[in-house]
Wavefront OBJ file of the C-alpha trace (Angstrom):
o trace
v -1.404 24.635 -12.609
v -4.422 23.871 -10.410
v -6.340 22.413 -13.343
v -3.402 20.222 -14.369
v -2.888 18.991 -10.794
v -6.597 18.214 -10.458
v -6.554 16.301 -13.750
v -3.487 14.273 -12.760
v -4.984 13.479 -9.364
v -8.360 12.479 -10.794
v -6.905 10.269 -13.523
v -4.307 8.764 -11.172
v -6.900 7.875 -8.528
v -9.298 6.468 -11.137
v -6.599 4.286 -12.696
v -5.380 3.129 -9.277
v -8.939 2.201 -8.279
v -9.146 0.264 -11.533
v -6.016 -1.706 -10.666
v -7.454 -2.587 -7.264
v -10.703 -3.686 -8.874
v -8.706 -5.706 -11.416
v -6.763 -7.354 -8.608
v -9.985 -8.600 -7.038
v -11.131 -9.958 -10.400
v -7.839 -11.807 -10.897
v -8.027 -13.311 -7.429
v -11.664 -14.373 -7.750
v -11.015 -16.000 -11.126
v -7.845 -17.862 -10.140
v -8.680 -18.955 -6.581
v -11.456 -21.053 -5.160
v -13.951 -19.191 -2.948
v -12.475 -20.475 0.329
v -9.008 -19.078 -0.407
v -10.408 -15.806 -1.699
v -12.553 -15.632 1.444
v -9.470 -16.121 3.604
v -7.726 -13.325 1.689
v -10.638 -10.913 2.164
v -10.976 -11.824 5.845
v -7.274 -11.182 6.441
v -7.469 -7.951 4.464
v -10.480 -6.822 6.493
v -8.449 -7.317 9.678
v -5.311 -5.587 8.378
v -6.857 -2.550 6.697
v -8.313 -0.845 9.805
v -5.046 -1.319 11.697
v -2.996 0.343 8.967
v -5.607 2.996 8.274
v -5.360 4.001 11.927
v -1.559 3.787 11.944
v -1.410 6.083 8.901
v -2.562 8.941 11.161
v -3.318 11.021 8.056
v 0.389 11.822 8.062
v 0.458 12.827 4.400
v -2.082 15.598 5.013
v 0.025 16.887 7.900
v 3.179 16.671 5.791
v 1.683 18.506 2.817
v -0.168 21.191 4.754
v 2.736 22.180 7.012
v 3.476 25.823 6.230
v 6.846 25.903 7.925
v 9.462 23.319 7.045
v 10.462 22.805 10.672
v 9.780 19.059 10.384
v 12.058 17.297 7.926
v 11.099 14.628 5.430
v 13.189 12.092 7.361
v 11.122 12.819 10.480
v 7.912 12.012 8.598
v 9.510 8.879 7.173
v 10.729 7.816 10.628
v 7.242 8.257 12.123
v 5.763 6.247 9.253
v 8.266 3.412 9.714
v 7.591 3.286 13.463
v 3.798 3.278 13.015
v 4.120 0.553 10.375
v 6.144 -1.562 12.775
v 3.593 -0.963 15.543
v 0.796 -1.960 13.153
v 2.527 -5.250 12.351
v 3.172 -5.921 16.021
v -0.473 -5.188 16.814
v -1.574 -7.821 14.281
v 0.724 -10.379 15.902
v -0.651 -9.397 19.326
v -4.231 -9.943 18.147
v -3.306 -13.468 17.074
v -1.332 -14.100 20.281
v -4.342 -13.072 22.368
v -6.507 -15.489 20.407
v -8.718 -12.756 18.957
v -7.849 -13.805 15.400
v -7.257 -17.382 14.226
v -3.559 -18.213 14.021
v -4.012 -19.743 10.556
v -4.459 -16.177 9.255
v -1.237 -14.818 10.773
v 1.093 -15.346 7.812
v -1.403 -13.916 5.328
v -2.227 -10.981 7.612
v 1.451 -10.279 8.218
v 2.193 -10.266 4.479
v -0.819 -8.059 3.735
v 0.363 -5.776 6.534
v 3.801 -5.562 4.905
v 2.121 -4.735 1.603
v 0.152 -1.921 3.203
v 3.240 -0.750 5.089
v 5.098 -0.312 1.805
v 2.110 1.588 0.426
v 2.240 3.900 3.435
v 5.970 4.493 2.944
v 5.202 5.306 -0.704
v 2.572 7.720 0.644
v 5.243 9.758 2.451
v 7.254 10.029 -0.764
v 4.100 10.958 -2.675
v 3.482 13.591 0.001
v 6.895 15.101 -0.757
v 5.910 15.219 -4.431
v 2.550 16.774 -3.569
v 4.158 19.406 -1.343
v 6.122 20.552 -4.399
v 2.874 20.517 -6.399
v 4.059 17.640 -8.578
v 0.792 15.748 -8.680
v 1.856 14.297 -12.015
v 4.684 12.411 -10.289
v 2.485 11.387 -7.346
v -0.256 10.118 -9.662
v 2.202 8.190 -11.834
v 3.604 6.654 -8.653
v 0.165 5.491 -7.590
v -0.669 3.998 -10.969
v 2.758 2.412 -11.345
v 2.452 0.733 -7.940
v -1.060 -0.502 -8.725
v -0.152 -1.819 -12.193
v 3.025 -3.515 -10.983
v 1.127 -5.054 -8.089
v -1.681 -6.494 -10.213
v 0.797 -7.780 -12.806
v 2.890 -9.598 -10.207
v -0.220 -10.890 -8.428
v -1.590 -12.293 -11.681
v 1.716 -13.957 -12.594
v 2.166 -15.445 -9.138
v -1.467 -16.585 -8.941
v -1.234 -18.260 -12.338
v 2.134 -19.914 -11.621
v 1.706 -20.993 -7.996
v -2.007 -20.914 -7.096
v -0.768 -19.950 -3.631
v -2.241 -16.806 -2.056
v 0.851 -16.214 0.081
v 3.052 -16.110 -3.018
v 0.576 -13.734 -4.633
v 0.935 -11.297 -1.739
v 4.737 -11.702 -1.783
v 4.590 -10.799 -5.486
v 2.537 -7.706 -4.659
v 5.015 -6.701 -1.955
v 7.925 -7.156 -4.332
v 6.251 -5.085 -7.049
v 5.400 -2.231 -4.681
v 8.866 -2.309 -3.142
v 10.560 -1.998 -6.524
v 8.152 0.775 -7.549
v 9.155 2.588 -4.340
v 12.842 1.958 -4.905
v 12.986 2.720 -8.620
v 10.380 5.470 -8.963
v 9.248 7.097 -5.720
v 12.572 7.602 -3.993
v 14.388 9.080 -7.028
v 11.413 11.245 -8.127
v 10.739 12.686 -4.680
v 14.128 14.333 -4.632
l 1 2 3 4 5 6 7 8 9 10 11 12 13 14 15 16 17 18 19 20 21 22 23 24 25 26 27 28 29 30 31 32 33 34 35 36 37 38 39 40 41 42 43 44 45 46 47 48 49 50 51 52 53 54 55 56 57 58 59 60 61 62 63 64 65 66 67 68 69 70 71 72 73 74 75 76 77 78 79 80 81 82 83 84 85 86 87 88 89 90 91 92 93 94 95 96 97 98 99 100 101 102 103 104 105 106 107 108 109 110 111 112 113 114 115 116 117 118 119 120 121 122 123 124 125 126 127 128 129 130 131 132 133 134 135 136 137 138 139 140 141 142 143 144 145 146 147 148 149 150 151 152 153 154 155 156 157 158 159 160 161 162 163 164 165 166 167 168 169 170 171 172 173 174 175 176 177 178 179 180 181 182 183 184
């Protein structure tokens, strides 16, 4: 079982990393450097906020020996920290620490990461039951759906905001159609 779980985790993480690398390639090929630069700048502002708001909750969820904290409690904490992360981004713009022209892109990227963090709680439930196959498939499915939608939206609209909306939509449907049913 340990060997199978390790294999699933390794392959899942490698494939997911490949989808993220592919996403950057798609964006660099379909957008001019200024727009891609704006995307990376916004992403560099959003990522630390949501990394901090994640609080390594999945590790806590999976390593809890007693089941005195329910799944819904973990999900509630994750939803609250996601909301606080989004509000913090808006506050940074309101205080003038980040240019307001980045707000919409940062907010959308924050929503994208928030959905990923909600998926993380569901993947944690899968991991707690030692179903790394399901958790790895979830990761790869979310990454593949995200890059596919991003590529379609980038090709059709050439608008970075629509690309991120496509990524959000893909991750949301992966959560709705795969993660939620499989975590039960």
